C-alpha positions, 0 to 999 in steps of 0.5 A: 508462473506466479502463485496465487495470493490470497488476502487474509488480513484487512486494513481499514484506513483512517485519516492520519492528519499531519501537523502544520497549516490547514491546507496541509492537513486537508491535502493529507486527509484527501490522500489518506482518503485515496488509500482508504478507497483502495483498501475498501475494494482492491478489485481492478474493477473498483480501482480502474474508474478512479484513475481518471479523476486522480490524473485530472487532479495531478496537474499533469504530473501523471498522464496516461497515453493508452497503455502507457502511465507516465509518472513525473519524477523531480528533475528526472525522466518520467517513470513509464509503466506499460500494461500489456493486456495480451494473455496467451493461455499457454504462455502467461509471464509477468511481461504479458497479461499485466495492467498498471493502474494509478490508485494514489498520488501522495505528494505529501509522502512523495509517492505514487501508488500503482496497482500492478494487476496480473492474470491471477493476482495483484500487487502494488508498487510504490513509486518515489516521486524524487528518484523514481525508485520503485518498491513492490508490496502486497497491499496498499501502503499507509504512510505515517504522517511524516511520510518516512515509514508506511505500514502494509497488511500481509498476505499468503501464498497458495503454494504455502510460501512466505506470509506475514500479518504486518510489515513497516517499511522505511521510505526515502528517495532510494526506495523502501526497505522493510524494517519489521514484520510480524508473522500471522499467528505469532504469539503477539498477534495470534489469528485475526481476521482484520485490523485497522489503524486507529492512529499513528503518532511518531513512533507509535501506531494504535491498532485495532484487531478483530479475531472474527467468529464472535471473538472480542476485538482488542487493541494494541500499540505498535511502538519502536523498540531500539532498532526494531518495533514491537506490538504490545496489547493495550 
């Protein structure tokens, strides 16, 4: 049985406009808005109604046939994600009581983002539009302007398992690979209630952190340090 997942750290999305012509910037801003809408409310009751509009805007790259969600992949067969809403009370598995909902179509980052809901929790699946490679992450990804990386905000497991606060993934057509994570409570971060990306330029990600409980917000920068990353307070 899957452990119940509790969110303790919220990422508030902001537009990360890409360089180039105005139409590219407008498209990227619209894609960032898709992720921002999910971050604002992660519940399936909020994400499910938006799927039809995303499918309509996909120019037939995405189709829904009943419980089956079809995602077009470049020069390959579509990725087919099939929901199974049968939830037997004494025999719950990852193969039943699961639903797939398209929450973002990020063409500029070569990715679809699909919410995968279970009987007691939800994850998000990043599907590469070039290869069909799938990567499961805890929360919706926010991509760098070049689409080569994304950042996700962490989670905690009810059974006391692994948890983290921030994680940066490298993304290419072979899928995504985690290249840095910062644990919740780490000396560089402390205990925070929420955070938001202020801007992302090259290898520098400006962040704002809110400890909550009337404590003062503070800003920091995540930047590349050799083969890794580090968070520095501004």
